[in-house]
N, C-alpha and C positions, 0 to 999 in steps of 0.2 A: 600405441593407443588403440583400444578396441571400442568402437562406438556402437557395436551390436549388443542388444540386450540378450541375456542368457535365458534359457527355458524357464528357470526359476523366476526370473524377473518378469517374463511374459505372463507366467501364471499369476504372479502378484498383480499385474495390471488387470487381468481378467477378473480377479477377485474384487478389486476396487471398483471396476466398471459395473459389475453386477450389484454391488452394495449401493453405489450412487444411484443406479437406475431404480432400485427398490425404495430408496429413502429420500431422494430429492423431490420436494413438492412440485407438482406440475405447474402450478401458478407462478412459482418463483422462477423456474426454468424458463417459462414463456417470457417473463419480463426481461430476464438476462439476455436471452437469444435475440430479442427485439429491441434491446437497449431502452426499455421503459423504466420509469422511476421505481426504485426500490425503497420501500418505507423502512423505518427503524424496525418494525415488527418482522418484515421480510428478512432483513439481515440477521437479526438476533434469533429468529426461528431456526434458520439454517445453522447458525453458530451453536445453538443448544442441541440440535440433532447431532452435529459433529462432536460436541462435548460429551454427550451421553455415550457415544461410541468410544470416546477417548482419543479422538482424532483432531480436535480443534487445535491442540498443540502438537500437530503432526511432526514438527521438527524437534520435539523435546526428547531428551533421554529418558529411559525408564525410571531412573532414580527420582525424577520430578513428575512422574505420572504420565509421561508420553509413551508412544509405542516403541521408541528406540529404533526407528527405521534408519537405514543408511541413506546416503545422499541420493542414490539412484531411486530407491523406493519413494523418497519424498518427492522427487521430480515426477515420477509416474503418477503418484496420487494427485499432485497439483494439475497435471495434464488432463487426467481423466475427469476431474471435477470441472475444469474449464470447458472442455469440449462438450460436456453434458449440459452446460448452462447453469452451473452452480455459481452463486455470487462469490466474488473474491472475499476471503476471510478479512474482516476489518483488522488491519495488522497491528494497531497500536498496542493491544494487550498481548496476544500470543506470539507475535513475530518480533516485536520491538522491545517492549519493556520487560517481558518475561526473561529473555536471555540475559539482560542486565541484572535482574534480580537473582537469577541462577548463578551468575558469575561473580557478582560483587555484593549481593545482599547477605544479611545475616540469616542463620537458620530460622530465627523467629520471623523475619520478614518473608522468607520463602514459605513458611507454613501459613502465614497470614494472607498473603496476596495471590500466590499461584493457584490455589484451588478455584477461586472465583474466576480467574482468567481461563483456566482449563475447561470449566463448565460452560462458559459463555454467559454467565449470569451478570458479570460486572463489565460495564462499558468503559474503556479507557480512552483518554485523549492525549495528544502530544502538545507540550508547551515549550516550543523551541524558538520559532521566529518571533521577532518583535518589529515594530515600526523602526526602520533604519538598521535592523540587524537580521538579515536573512542569509545571504551567501557569506557575509562577514559575521558569522554567528558569535564569534568571540567578543564582539563589541556589545553584547547584550547588557541591558541596564536593570532588569527586574532584580530588586534587592531583597535579600533575606538576612535579617539581623537576628543574631542569637540572643535570646533573653531567657535566662534560666533553662528550663526544660523544653523551650519552644523556639521556633523561628517565626519572626513576624515578616510577612512577605508583602511588598508593595511594588507595583509595576503593571505592565501590560504585555500580553502575548497576542499575536495576530495570525491569520490564516490557519486557525485551529480547525482542522477538518472534522466535520460531524461533532464539533464540540457542544452543539445544542443537546446532544444525547448523552454527553459525558457524565459519569459518576465519579471517576477519579482521573487525575491528570498528572503525568510525570513532567517535571519542569526543570529546566536549567536556570539557576538563579545565581546572582553574584553575591558571594559572601566575603570577598576581599577585593580591594582596589590596589594592592601592592604587587609589584612585579609585572610580568607579562599578563595581558588580559586573560589568556587561557588558564593561568594558574589560580585565578580567584573565583572559579565557577564550581558550584556544587549541584548535586542531583537530588531533587526532592520529590516525594510522592504526596500529592495534595488531594484531599477530599473536596470535590467540587460543590458539596452541600455546605461547606464551611461558611460562616458569616464573612461578608466582605468579598466573596467571589461573584462576579457579574459576567454573564455571557451575553454578548450582543451580536446577533447575526449580521453577516455581510451579504447583501442582496447581489446576486450575480447578474450578468448581462441577460441571461435567459429568464430572469425572474425567480430562480430557485435559490435555496439556501443550502450551501454545502460547507462553507467556511465561516469562521466567527472570530470576533475579538473577545478576549478574556481579560478582565480587569481584576487586580488583587489590591484591595484596600485594607491594610492592616490585618491581613489574614493570619491567624495563628495556626501554625503547623507543628505538631509534636516533633521533637528532635529525633525521636525513634523512627521517623519517616525519612531520615537522611540515608541515602544509599551509599555504602562505603565510607570513605573519609571526606571530611570537609575540604573544599578546594581541589578535589580530585575529579570533579564531575566531567571535565573535558575528556579525560581518558575513557570514562564510561560512555560519553556521548559518541565518541569515535567508534566504539564497539557497536553501539546501536545503529549508527549511520551506515555501517557496512551491511547490516541486515536490510535497512530501508532501501538502499540503492540497488541491491540485488533483487529485492521485491518489486521495485519500480519497473525493472526490465520486463518481467512478466511475459516471457516468450509464449506461454501457453494461451494467454488471452489473445496475443497477436495471431496465433494460428487460427483460433476461433473467429476472430474478426476478419481475417483474410477470406474465410469461407463466406462470411456475411457480405463482404464487399462483392464477391462474385455473384451471390444471389441478387443483390440490389442491381448490379450491372445488367444481369440477365432480365430482371423484371422491368428495367427502364429501357431495354433495347439497345444498350451501348456495348454489350459484351462482344458483339461481332465487329466492332470498330477496331481495326488493327492497331492503331496508335494507343487506344485506351487499353487494349489487351497487353501492349508492351509495358504500359505503366503497372498493370497488375503483376506481370511477370517479373518486373524489376523489384517490386515490393516483395514478391514471394521469394526471390533470391536473397533479399536482405533478411527475411524471417528465417530462412533455412540457415544462413550464415550465423545469425544470432543463436539459433538452436545449437549449431555446431560448437559455438563458443561455450555454451552452457554444458554441453556433453563433454567437452574437453576438461572442464573443471570437475565434472562428475567422475570421469575416467581417472583423473589424477588422484582424487580422493579415494576411489575404490581400490586403486593399486597401492595405496599407502604413501604415495609421493606427496611432496609439498603442494598444496592446492594453489592454483594460479590466483594471484591477487588482481582480479579483473572486475571488482565491483564497480569501479568508475567507468570502465569500458561498457559493461552491461547496461549501466544507467544511461550513458550517452546514446548508444544504439537503440536500446529499447524505447526510450522516450521519443526519439526521432521517428521510429517506425509507427508508434501510436499516433503521432501527428499526421504522418503520411497516409495511413489508411483512413483516418477521419476526413482528410482532404479529398481523397479519391471517391469516398462515398458521396460527399457533397457534389463533386463534379458529375458523378453518375446520375444523380437525381435532378441536377439542374435547378431551375427555379422552385420545384416542389420541395427542395430541401430547406427553403428559407422560413416557412411559417413556424411560429412557436406558439402552438395552440394547446395549452396545458390540459384543458378539459377534454379535448379530443384525444390527446395522448393517454390520459388516464382511462378513457373509455375504450382505447384500443382501435380507434377509427377516426379518420379525418374526412372521409367523403371524397367523391370523385373530383370535386371542384378544386381541391388543394392537395391532391396526391394520395398515395396509398399509405398503409400502415407503416411500411418500412421507411417512409420519408419523414415521419413525424419527429423522431428524436435526433435527426442528423445535425441540425444546426446547434442544438444543445451539446452534442458530443464534440463537434468541431471546436466550439468556443471553449469547452472545458479542457480539451487536450492542449490548448495553448500553454498551460501551466507546466506541463510535464518536463520541459527542458529547463525549468527554473527550480522547482522544489526538489528537496533531497540533495541540494548542492547543485548550483547551476552548471550546465554543460560546459560553459567557458572555464569555470573553476575546475571541473573534473578533467578537462583537457590539460590544464596546467599540472594537475596532480599526476596524471598518466605520463606526461612528458618528463616530470622529475623522476618517476620510477624507472622509465626506460633510459633516459639520458644521464641521470645522476645529478 
């Protein structure tokens, strides 16, 4: 296994770094590097910049309009974007549903949906979890009944991230109650402007809105929006979840946030504390180990060997690292990390009485990161899957 990048790969990295430096808006980068709130406009502005270059779908093959990069090039692109302070690409369109459409959609569906995803023009949402059906996703109850050339959908989805911005949503729906629960699920694409679709925001502990409930009340969906075969949606869902879990690991963001942690510790005067430095060092070792795991996968793919099936492992370790660096930032700032003053955060200043700029978003980040070990398949479930793969 060779973990060193070739001269050609290093040249590719430099090309990406120069392009990002020239095209990433400074105001967006500032918000990302200081963990300030990103608006819909911020996220979609960067998506459209990437889309115009043909890089929003940077993992796509050329036949579907992507750059056709290999696994190493995709990794280098993601790393350079993260370190420069680019927002994470909202994954629901280009990273999650697009590969499903490419693999299982009809040519007509590919021609209809992929261009809007690639350009960043269409905002997609994910309709998987339901009240009572999260980690046990196969128990979902949202029903889609076939009536002529349409499906009539009734039910509820929850924890729909950024669903308040959604224009289309890909949903797992129950089309049969016979046999095992997994065998009666289908994969539907639903226009969120359809009559009967209601989005209700869920207010988080910090007062912000990131997740939503989505209700379907006799929503008519054309049968042509069914991906693949009816009752085969569980197969397509597993294909999508492998992309989601690898994306959750996000080692590149962890490397960027590690440097942010060091900046906060220095600003708050705790970087010289030996015990606190030990905690930072321990985290850095974990980040490097996560990166080595990612590079092992890349090396296997580059050499043409069977890629390691480590999506579950990446999700477990990546999510735990995200929680740990948010905890250490809170510890570094002490009581100054507690205030949740949104007006001051938006203005980029909190004033001497309640801490410096870098303290403002820390509590929000900490609270938000509590979810990472749950979504995308809880870490407890992932450990069971990993043990089954290893032990049989």
